GUSEDO-991074 format. One record per residue: x, y, z of N, C-alpha, C in turn; residue number from 1. Coordinates in nm, 3 decimals, decimal comma. Atoms other than C-alpha are relative to their C-alpha. Layout:
// residues N
<atom><n_x>X</n_x><n_y>Y</n_y><n_z>Z</n_z><ca_x>X</ca_x><ca_y>Y</ca_y><ca_z>Z</ca_z><c_x>X</c_x><c_y>Y</c_y><c_z>Z</c_z><k>NUM</k></atom>
...
//
This chain:
// residues 75
<atom><n_x>0,100</n_x><n_y>-0,107</n_y><n_z>-0,058</n_z><ca_x>11,528</ca_x><ca_y>11,024</ca_y><ca_z>10,171</ca_z><c_x>-0,144</c_x><c_y>-0,056</c_y><c_z>-0,045</c_z><k>1</k></atom>
<atom><n_x>0,141</n_x><n_y>0,057</n_y><n_z>0,030</n_z><ca_x>11,144</ca_x><ca_y>10,950</ca_y><ca_z>10,183</ca_z><c_x>-0,057</c_x><c_y>0,148</c_y><c_z>-0,040</c_z><k>2</k></atom>
<atom><n_x>0,069</n_x><n_y>-0,113</n_y><n_z>0,031</n_z><ca_x>10,893</ca_x><ca_y>11,184</ca_y><ca_z>10,018</ca_z><c_x>-0,117</c_x><c_y>0,009</c_y><c_z>0,117</c_z><k>3</k></atom>
<atom><n_x>0,102</n_x><n_y>-0,006</n_y><n_z>-0,087</n_z><ca_x>10,654</ca_x><ca_y>11,331</ca_y><ca_z>10,249</ca_z><c_x>-0,121</c_x><c_y>0,085</c_y><c_z>-0,056</c_z><k>4</k></atom>
<atom><n_x>0,108</n_x><n_y>-0,078</n_y><n_z>0,049</n_z><ca_x>10,319</ca_x><ca_y>11,513</ca_y><ca_z>10,216</ca_z><c_x>-0,012</c_x><c_y>0,124</c_y><c_z>0,123</c_z><k>5</k></atom>
<atom><n_x>0,018</n_x><n_y>-0,101</n_y><n_z>-0,075</n_z><ca_x>10,290</ca_x><ca_y>11,855</ca_y><ca_z>10,357</ca_z><c_x>-0,128</c_x><c_y>0,086</c_y><c_z>-0,026</c_z><k>6</k></atom>
<atom><n_x>0,101</n_x><n_y>-0,087</n_y><n_z>0,010</n_z><ca_x>10,006</ca_x><ca_y>12,085</ca_y><ca_z>10,448</ca_z><c_x>0,038</c_x><c_y>0,149</c_y><c_z>0,000</c_z><k>7</k></atom>
<atom><n_x>-0,060</n_x><n_y>-0,128</n_y><n_z>-0,019</n_z><ca_x>10,074</ca_x><ca_y>12,450</ca_y><ca_z>10,373</ca_z><c_x>-0,099</c_x><c_y>0,096</c_y><c_z>0,017</c_z><k>8</k></atom>
<atom><n_x>0,107</n_x><n_y>-0,117</n_y><n_z>-0,019</n_z><ca_x>9,871</ca_x><ca_y>12,764</ca_y><ca_z>10,480</ca_z><c_x>0,049</c_x><c_y>0,115</c_y><c_z>-0,025</c_z><k>9</k></atom>
<atom><n_x>-0,063</n_x><n_y>-0,149</n_y><n_z>0,013</n_z><ca_x>9,899</ca_x><ca_y>13,112</ca_y><ca_z>10,414</ca_z><c_x>-0,115</c_x><c_y>0,088</c_y><c_z>-0,074</c_z><k>10</k></atom>
<atom><n_x>0,069</n_x><n_y>-0,084</n_y><n_z>0,037</n_z><ca_x>9,763</ca_x><ca_y>13,403</ca_y><ca_z>10,248</ca_z><c_x>0,072</c_x><c_y>0,060</c_y><c_z>-0,122</c_z><k>11</k></atom>
<atom><n_x>-0,048</n_x><n_y>-0,087</n_y><n_z>0,115</n_z><ca_x>9,810</ca_x><ca_y>13,588</ca_y><ca_z>9,914</ca_z><c_x>-0,093</c_x><c_y>0,127</c_y><c_z>-0,047</c_z><k>12</k></atom>
<atom><n_x>0,053</n_x><n_y>-0,142</n_y><n_z>0,046</n_z><ca_x>9,759</ca_x><ca_y>13,951</ca_y><ca_z>9,802</ca_z><c_x>-0,057</c_x><c_y>0,005</c_y><c_z>-0,147</c_z><k>13</k></atom>
<atom><n_x>0,038</n_x><n_y>-0,025</n_y><n_z>0,143</n_z><ca_x>9,515</ca_x><ca_y>13,988</ca_y><ca_z>9,513</ca_z><c_x>-0,079</c_x><c_y>0,123</c_y><c_z>-0,007</c_z><k>14</k></atom>
<atom><n_x>0,057</n_x><n_y>-0,129</n_y><n_z>0,020</n_z><ca_x>9,331</ca_x><ca_y>14,280</ca_y><ca_z>9,370</ca_z><c_x>-0,111</c_x><c_y>0,059</c_y><c_z>0,111</c_z><k>15</k></atom>
<atom><n_x>0,097</n_x><n_y>-0,045</n_y><n_z>-0,098</n_z><ca_x>9,051</ca_x><ca_y>14,287</ca_y><ca_z>9,618</ca_z><c_x>0,045</c_x><c_y>-0,053</c_y><c_z>0,170</c_z><k>16</k></atom>
<atom><n_x>-0,046</n_x><n_y>0,033</n_y><n_z>-0,137</n_z><ca_x>9,263</ca_x><ca_y>14,205</ca_y><ca_z>9,926</ca_z><c_x>0,074</c_x><c_y>-0,135</c_y><c_z>0,046</c_z><k>17</k></atom>
<atom><n_x>-0,071</n_x><n_y>0,122</n_y><n_z>-0,033</n_z><ca_x>9,433</ca_x><ca_y>13,927</ca_y><ca_z>10,115</ca_z><c_x>-0,091</c_x><c_y>-0,129</c_y><c_z>0,000</c_z><k>18</k></atom>
<atom><n_x>0,086</n_x><n_y>0,152</n_y><n_z>-0,006</n_z><ca_x>9,290</ca_x><ca_y>13,561</ca_y><ca_z>10,045</ca_z><c_x>0,090</c_x><c_y>-0,098</c_y><c_z>0,040</c_z><k>19</k></atom>
<atom><n_x>-0,069</n_x><n_y>0,099</n_y><n_z>-0,055</n_z><ca_x>9,374</ca_x><ca_y>13,265</ca_y><ca_z>10,255</ca_z><c_x>0,008</c_x><c_y>-0,117</c_y><c_z>-0,082</c_z><k>20</k></atom>
<atom><n_x>-0,034</n_x><n_y>0,118</n_y><n_z>0,051</n_z><ca_x>9,493</ca_x><ca_y>12,944</ca_y><ca_z>10,118</ca_z><c_x>0,035</c_x><c_y>-0,121</c_y><c_z>0,075</c_z><k>21</k></atom>
<atom><n_x>-0,041</n_x><n_y>0,139</n_y><n_z>-0,037</n_z><ca_x>9,544</ca_x><ca_y>12,556</ca_y><ca_z>10,211</ca_z><c_x>0,033</c_x><c_y>-0,071</c_y><c_z>-0,107</c_z><k>22</k></atom>
<atom><n_x>-0,028</n_x><n_y>0,118</n_y><n_z>0,112</n_z><ca_x>9,722</ca_x><ca_y>12,313</ca_y><ca_z>9,990</ca_z><c_x>0,077</c_x><c_y>-0,117</c_y><c_z>0,057</c_z><k>23</k></atom>
<atom><n_x>-0,094</n_x><n_y>0,128</n_y><n_z>-0,051</n_z><ca_x>9,879</ca_x><ca_y>11,981</ca_y><ca_z>10,030</ca_z><c_x>0,099</c_x><c_y>-0,028</c_y><c_z>-0,121</c_z><k>24</k></atom>
<atom><n_x>-0,121</n_x><n_y>0,037</n_y><n_z>0,106</n_z><ca_x>10,207</ca_x><ca_y>11,907</ca_y><ca_z>9,847</ca_z><c_x>0,094</c_x><c_y>-0,101</c_y><c_z>0,047</c_z><k>25</k></atom>
<atom><n_x>-0,079</n_x><n_y>0,092</n_y><n_z>-0,033</n_z><ca_x>10,443</ca_x><ca_y>11,646</ca_y><ca_z>9,832</ca_z><c_x>0,153</c_x><c_y>0,046</c_y><c_z>-0,029</c_z><k>26</k></atom>
<atom><n_x>-0,139</n_x><n_y>-0,053</n_y><n_z>0,040</n_z><ca_x>10,835</ca_x><ca_y>11,697</ca_y><ca_z>9,848</ca_z><c_x>0,076</c_x><c_y>-0,066</c_y><c_z>0,129</c_z><k>27</k></atom>
<atom><n_x>-0,078</n_x><n_y>0,078</n_y><n_z>-0,092</n_z><ca_x>11,137</ca_x><ca_y>11,569</ca_y><ca_z>10,019</ca_z><c_x>0,044</c_x><c_y>0,100</c_y><c_z>0,134</c_z><k>28</k></atom>
<atom><n_x>-0,026</n_x><n_y>-0,087</n_y><n_z>-0,134</n_z><ca_x>11,190</ca_x><ca_y>11,884</ca_y><ca_z>10,257</ca_z><c_x>-0,102</c_x><c_y>0,116</c_y><c_z>-0,009</c_z><k>29</k></atom>
<atom><n_x>0,119</n_x><n_y>-0,090</n_y><n_z>-0,003</n_z><ca_x>10,970</ca_x><ca_y>12,161</ca_y><ca_z>10,389</ca_z><c_x>0,059</c_x><c_y>0,120</c_y><c_z>-0,120</c_z><k>30</k></atom>
<atom><n_x>-0,033</n_x><n_y>-0,107</n_y><n_z>0,086</n_z><ca_x>11,191</ca_x><ca_y>12,426</ca_y><ca_z>10,174</ca_z><c_x>-0,044</c_x><c_y>-0,032</c_y><c_z>-0,150</c_z><k>31</k></atom>
<atom><n_x>0,039</n_x><n_y>0,027</n_y><n_z>0,149</n_z><ca_x>11,112</ca_x><ca_y>12,234</ca_y><ca_z>9,841</ca_z><c_x>-0,134</c_x><c_y>0,020</c_y><c_z>-0,035</c_z><k>32</k></atom>
<atom><n_x>0,136</n_x><n_y>-0,016</n_y><n_z>-0,012</n_z><ca_x>10,744</ca_x><ca_y>12,241</ca_y><ca_z>9,927</ca_z><c_x>-0,021</c_x><c_y>0,136</c_y><c_z>0,001</c_z><k>33</k></atom>
<atom><n_x>0,011</n_x><n_y>-0,146</n_y><n_z>0,021</n_z><ca_x>10,757</ca_x><ca_y>12,618</ca_y><ca_z>9,989</ca_z><c_x>0,030</c_x><c_y>0,067</c_y><c_z>-0,141</c_z><k>34</k></atom>
<atom><n_x>-0,040</n_x><n_y>-0,059</n_y><n_z>0,123</n_z><ca_x>10,944</ca_x><ca_y>12,695</ca_y><ca_z>9,671</ca_z><c_x>-0,110</c_x><c_y>-0,049</c_y><c_z>-0,117</c_z><k>35</k></atom>
<atom><n_x>0,098</n_x><n_y>0,073</n_y><n_z>0,086</n_z><ca_x>10,664</ca_x><ca_y>12,461</ca_y><ca_z>9,480</ca_z><c_x>-0,125</c_x><c_y>0,085</c_y><c_z>0,022</c_z><k>36</k></atom>
<atom><n_x>0,123</n_x><n_y>-0,085</n_y><n_z>-0,024</n_z><ca_x>10,380</ca_x><ca_y>12,670</ca_y><ca_z>9,649</ca_z><c_x>0,036</c_x><c_y>0,125</c_y><c_z>-0,067</c_z><k>37</k></atom>
<atom><n_x>0,003</n_x><n_y>-0,141</n_y><n_z>0,054</n_z><ca_x>10,528</ca_x><ca_y>13,029</ca_y><ca_z>9,557</ca_z><c_x>0,003</c_x><c_y>-0,015</c_y><c_z>-0,166</c_z><k>38</k></atom>
<atom><n_x>-0,013</n_x><n_y>0,007</n_y><n_z>0,145</n_z><ca_x>10,598</ca_x><ca_y>12,897</ca_y><ca_z>9,193</ca_z><c_x>-0,152</c_x><c_y>-0,021</c_y><c_z>-0,058</c_z><k>39</k></atom>
<atom><n_x>0,132</n_x><n_y>0,009</n_y><n_z>0,052</n_z><ca_x>10,227</ca_x><ca_y>12,757</ca_y><ca_z>9,157</ca_z><c_x>-0,092</c_x><c_y>0,120</c_y><c_z>0,002</c_z><k>40</k></atom>
<atom><n_x>0,116</n_x><n_y>-0,087</n_y><n_z>-0,020</n_z><ca_x>10,043</ca_x><ca_y>13,031</ca_y><ca_z>9,321</ca_z><c_x>0,040</c_x><c_y>0,127</c_y><c_z>-0,075</c_z><k>41</k></atom>
<atom><n_x>-0,044</n_x><n_y>-0,113</n_y><n_z>0,069</n_z><ca_x>10,259</ca_x><ca_y>13,303</ca_y><ca_z>9,152</ca_z><c_x>-0,040</c_x><c_y>-0,009</c_y><c_z>-0,163</c_z><k>42</k></atom>
<atom><n_x>0,037</n_x><n_y>0,011</n_y><n_z>0,139</n_z><ca_x>10,188</ca_x><ca_y>13,148</ca_y><ca_z>8,800</ca_z><c_x>-0,137</c_x><c_y>-0,015</c_y><c_z>-0,022</c_z><k>43</k></atom>
<atom><n_x>0,133</n_x><n_y>-0,009</n_y><n_z>0,030</n_z><ca_x>9,832</ca_x><ca_y>13,090</ca_y><ca_z>8,852</ca_z><c_x>-0,067</c_x><c_y>0,153</c_y><c_z>0,006</c_z><k>44</k></atom>
<atom><n_x>0,040</n_x><n_y>-0,107</n_y><n_z>-0,048</n_z><ca_x>9,761</ca_x><ca_y>13,426</ca_y><ca_z>9,019</ca_z><c_x>0,071</c_x><c_y>0,144</c_y><c_z>-0,061</c_z><k>45</k></atom>
<atom><n_x>-0,114</n_x><n_y>-0,130</n_y><n_z>0,049</n_z><ca_x>10,060</ca_x><ca_y>13,657</ca_y><ca_z>8,854</ca_z><c_x>0,036</c_x><c_y>0,085</c_y><c_z>0,103</c_z><k>46</k></atom>
<atom><n_x>-0,050</n_x><n_y>-0,091</n_y><n_z>-0,130</n_z><ca_x>10,174</ca_x><ca_y>13,775</ca_y><ca_z>9,208</ca_z><c_x>0,136</c_x><c_y>-0,037</c_y><c_z>0,019</c_z><k>47</k></atom>
<atom><n_x>-0,147</n_x><n_y>0,007</n_y><n_z>-0,051</n_z><ca_x>10,526</ca_x><ca_y>13,806</ca_y><ca_z>9,323</ca_z><c_x>-0,010</c_x><c_y>-0,054</c_y><c_z>0,095</c_z><k>48</k></atom>
<atom><n_x>-0,012</n_x><n_y>0,083</n_y><n_z>-0,096</n_z><ca_x>10,660</ca_x><ca_y>13,598</ca_y><ca_z>9,578</ca_z><c_x>-0,012</c_x><c_y>0,098</c_y><c_z>0,132</c_z><k>49</k></atom>
<atom><n_x>0,030</n_x><n_y>-0,097</n_y><n_z>-0,127</n_z><ca_x>10,646</ca_x><ca_y>13,894</ca_y><ca_z>9,845</ca_z><c_x>-0,148</c_x><c_y>0,027</c_y><c_z>0,021</c_z><k>50</k></atom>
<atom><n_x>0,113</n_x><n_y>-0,019</n_y><n_z>-0,031</n_z><ca_x>10,287</ca_x><ca_y>13,908</ca_y><ca_z>9,801</ca_z><c_x>-0,069</c_x><c_y>-0,145</c_y><c_z>0,034</c_z><k>51</k></atom>
<atom><n_x>0,050</n_x><n_y>0,136</n_y><n_z>-0,046</n_z><ca_x>10,241</ca_x><ca_y>13,529</ca_y><ca_z>9,902</ca_z><c_x>0,078</c_x><c_y>-0,017</c_y><c_z>0,162</c_z><k>52</k></atom>
<atom><n_x>-0,063</n_x><n_y>0,000</n_y><n_z>-0,130</n_z><ca_x>10,291</ca_x><ca_y>13,491</ca_y><ca_z>10,279</ca_z><c_x>-0,064</c_x><c_y>-0,137</c_y><c_z>0,030</c_z><k>53</k></atom>
<atom><n_x>0,006</n_x><n_y>0,126</n_y><n_z>-0,054</n_z><ca_x>10,327</ca_x><ca_y>13,140</ca_y><ca_z>10,402</ca_z><c_x>0,010</c_x><c_y>0,003</c_y><c_z>0,144</c_z><k>54</k></atom>
<atom><n_x>-0,007</n_x><n_y>-0,006</n_y><n_z>-0,164</n_z><ca_x>10,219</ca_x><ca_y>13,109</ca_y><ca_z>10,768</ca_z><c_x>0,052</c_x><c_y>-0,122</c_y><c_z>0,074</c_z><k>55</k></atom>
<atom><n_x>-0,031</n_x><n_y>0,116</n_y><n_z>-0,050</n_z><ca_x>10,263</ca_x><ca_y>12,739</ca_y><ca_z>10,843</ca_z><c_x>0,032</c_x><c_y>-0,104</c_y><c_z>-0,100</c_z><k>56</k></atom>
<atom><n_x>-0,038</n_x><n_y>0,099</n_y><n_z>0,069</n_z><ca_x>10,412</ca_x><ca_y>12,430</ca_y><ca_z>10,688</ca_z><c_x>0,009</c_x><c_y>-0,122</c_y><c_z>0,105</c_z><k>57</k></atom>
<atom><n_x>0,000</n_x><n_y>0,152</n_y><n_z>-0,103</n_z><ca_x>10,326</ca_x><ca_y>12,078</ca_y><ca_z>10,875</ca_z><c_x>-0,004</c_x><c_y>-0,125</c_y><c_z>-0,094</c_z><k>58</k></atom>
<atom><n_x>-0,029</n_x><n_y>0,144</n_y><n_z>0,055</n_z><ca_x>10,453</ca_x><ca_y>11,748</ca_y><ca_z>10,775</ca_z><c_x>-0,130</c_x><c_y>-0,075</c_y><c_z>0,042</c_z><k>59</k></atom>
<atom><n_x>0,119</n_x><n_y>0,080</n_y><n_z>-0,052</n_z><ca_x>10,137</ca_x><ca_y>11,515</ca_y><ca_z>10,771</ca_z><c_x>0,052</c_x><c_y>-0,145</c_y><c_z>0,001</c_z><k>60</k></atom>
<atom><n_x>-0,021</n_x><n_y>0,138</n_y><n_z>-0,030</n_z><ca_x>10,162</ca_x><ca_y>11,173</ca_y><ca_z>10,919</ca_z><c_x>-0,109</c_x><c_y>-0,108</c_y><c_z>0,009</c_z><k>61</k></atom>
<atom><n_x>0,093</n_x><n_y>0,104</n_y><n_z>0,001</n_z><ca_x>9,987</ca_x><ca_y>10,839</ca_y><ca_z>10,910</ca_z><c_x>-0,144</c_x><c_y>0,027</c_y><c_z>-0,043</c_z><k>62</k></atom>
<atom><n_x>0,158</n_x><n_y>-0,011</n_y><n_z>0,040</n_z><ca_x>9,588</ca_x><ca_y>10,880</ca_y><ca_z>10,913</ca_z><c_x>-0,042</c_x><c_y>0,132</c_y><c_z>-0,061</c_z><k>63</k></atom>
<atom><n_x>0,049</n_x><n_y>-0,141</n_y><n_z>0,065</n_z><ca_x>9,620</ca_x><ca_y>11,265</ca_y><ca_z>10,803</ca_z><c_x>0,040</c_x><c_y>-0,022</c_y><c_z>-0,158</c_z><k>64</k></atom>
<atom><n_x>-0,035</n_x><n_y>0,001</n_y><n_z>0,135</n_z><ca_x>9,764</ca_x><ca_y>11,155</ca_y><ca_z>10,468</ca_z><c_x>-0,129</c_x><c_y>-0,044</c_y><c_z>-0,070</c_z><k>65</k></atom>
<atom><n_x>0,115</n_x><n_y>0,033</n_y><n_z>0,092</n_z><ca_x>9,509</ca_x><ca_y>11,119</ca_y><ca_z>10,178</ca_z><c_x>0,041</c_x><c_y>-0,063</c_y><c_z>-0,099</c_z><k>66</k></atom>
<atom><n_x>-0,021</n_x><n_y>0,096</n_y><n_z>0,099</n_z><ca_x>9,467</ca_x><ca_y>10,897</ca_y><ca_z>9,909</ca_z><c_x>-0,010</c_x><c_y>0,083</c_y><c_z>-0,125</c_z><k>67</k></atom>
<atom><n_x>0,016</n_x><n_y>-0,088</n_y><n_z>0,150</n_z><ca_x>9,445</ca_x><ca_y>10,996</ca_y><ca_z>9,528</ca_z><c_x>-0,121</c_x><c_y>0,094</c_y><c_z>-0,004</c_z><k>68</k></atom>
<atom><n_x>0,136</n_x><n_y>-0,065</n_y><n_z>0,008</n_z><ca_x>9,081</ca_x><ca_y>11,108</ca_y><ca_z>9,586</ca_z><c_x>-0,012</c_x><c_y>0,135</c_y><c_z>0,083</c_z><k>69</k></atom>
<atom><n_x>0,007</n_x><n_y>-0,092</n_y><n_z>-0,090</n_z><ca_x>9,167</ca_x><ca_y>11,359</ca_y><ca_z>9,856</ca_z><c_x>0,073</c_x><c_y>0,145</c_y><c_z>-0,025</c_z><k>70</k></atom>
<atom><n_x>-0,044</n_x><n_y>-0,125</n_y><n_z>0,049</n_z><ca_x>9,271</ca_x><ca_y>11,660</ca_y><ca_z>9,659</ca_z><c_x>-0,066</c_x><c_y>0,111</c_y><c_z>0,057</c_z><k>71</k></atom>
<atom><n_x>0,060</n_x><n_y>-0,086</n_y><n_z>-0,036</n_z><ca_x>9,177</ca_x><ca_y>11,980</ca_y><ca_z>9,831</ca_z><c_x>-0,007</c_x><c_y>0,111</c_y><c_z>-0,098</c_z><k>72</k></atom>
<atom><n_x>0,006</n_x><n_y>-0,106</n_y><n_z>0,077</n_z><ca_x>9,062</ca_x><ca_y>12,281</ca_y><ca_z>9,674</ca_z><c_x>0,096</c_x><c_y>0,128</c_y><c_z>0,035</c_z><k>73</k></atom>
<atom><n_x>-0,099</n_x><n_y>-0,090</n_y><n_z>-0,024</n_z><ca_x>9,332</ca_x><ca_y>12,552</ca_y><ca_z>9,635</ca_z><c_x>-0,047</c_x><c_y>0,134</c_y><c_z>0,007</c_z><k>74</k></atom>
<atom><n_x>0,005</n_x><n_y>-0,152</n_y><n_z>0,014</n_z><ca_x>9,319</ca_x><ca_y>12,931</ca_y><ca_z>9,701</ca_z><c_x>-0,146</c_x><c_y>0,027</c_y><c_z>-0,084</c_z><k>75</k></atom>
//
């Protein structure tokens, strides 16, 4: 099994309303990456999974992959 990089887009509910996010995460499967995003955002912002909406998960390929310096800002 190959490790892939995924782009995850969605929104999470905070006190002042819904806030969009885009994060890049590595994983074996799409389901693994979703679990990781739920866990990280829930821990960081203290929100339940029901308040995190994942709208799209896209596997990145070839030139879309970033190197070590391509970390995007999260939520």
